[in-house]
N, C-alpha and C positions, 0 to 999 in steps of 0.2 A: 380308558377303553371306550367311554361314551363318545369321545371326540372321533375316534377311529370309526366307530359304528356310524356316527353322523356323517363323516366324510364319505364312507362307502354308500350310504343311503342317498346322499346328495349327488354323487357321481352317477349312480344307477338312475335316479330320477331325471337328472340332466340328460342322460342318453336316451331315456324313454320319451320324455316330454319335448325335448329339443326346443328350449325357449329362445325367443328372439330378443336380443338386447337392442334397445333403441339406439340410434346412431349417436345421439348426444351423450350417452353414457359409455359408449365403447372405449374411449381413451382411458377411462377410469377402471375398467374391469380387470385388466392384467395387473395393475397396481394393487387393487383390492385382493386379488387372488394371492399374490406374493405376500402381502401383509397378513392374510389369513394363514398362509403356510408358515410364516414366521411365528405366529402365535401357537400354531399346532406343534411345531418342533419345540418351542419353549415349554409347552405343556407336557410333552413326552419327556423332555429332559428333567423337568421338575418332578414328574412321577417316578422316574428312575432314581432320582436323588432323594426321594421320600419327602419332598417339600411341596407337593401338588396341593393347590387350593382352588376349588372350583370357581370361587368368586374372582380370584385374581386372574384365572384363565379366561373367564367370560369378559371381564373388563379389559384385559389385554387384547383379546380377540377383537372386540368392538372398537376400542380406541385405536388400535393399529390400523384397522381398515378405514376408519373415519379420518384420522390424521393423514394417512397416505393419500387418500382421495382429496382431502382439502389442500394438501401441498401441490398435487397435480393441478387442481382447479386454480389455485393461486398462480402457478406457473403459466397456465393458459391465459389467465387474465393479464399477466405481465408480459406475455409474448415470448416466454422462455419455457414453454410447456415441455418440449422434448428434453431439454437439458435438466430440468428439475425432475422429470420422470426418471431419467437415467440416474440421477443422484439418489433418488428414493430407492430405485431397484438395486443400486450398488450397496447402499447401507443395509437394506433388508437382506440382500444376498449374503453379505458378510455375517449378519446375525444368524441366518439359516445354516450356513456352513459351520459357524462356531457351535451352534446347538447340535448339529449333526456329529461333529467331532466329539462333543461331550457325551452324546448318546452312544456313540461307538465305544468310547472309553468305558462307559458304565456297563455296557453289555459284554464287552470282551475283557473287562477288568484289566485294561492295559493303560 
């Protein structure tokens, strides 16, 4: 529940403050957002399964964002930034959809 409240507060603050992202960080922002969403969906799934641990959630959230950003940075350095970004998005997307399916099954008991 804290994660959902944090997400709502973050969205409202983002809309009110309208922060500018430096151009050098713009390629990493979408990847970081998708990685954070993956951790959020994983946390909701764990909560519904009765296995939620706040330390695991925080470490998963931070490590997902950092590892995804580092992979994109490495891809940029190697000259394959868009291909590696796509690979990261595909993997995280698969995880998000898998967690969403588990959440749906837990809520609908199906």
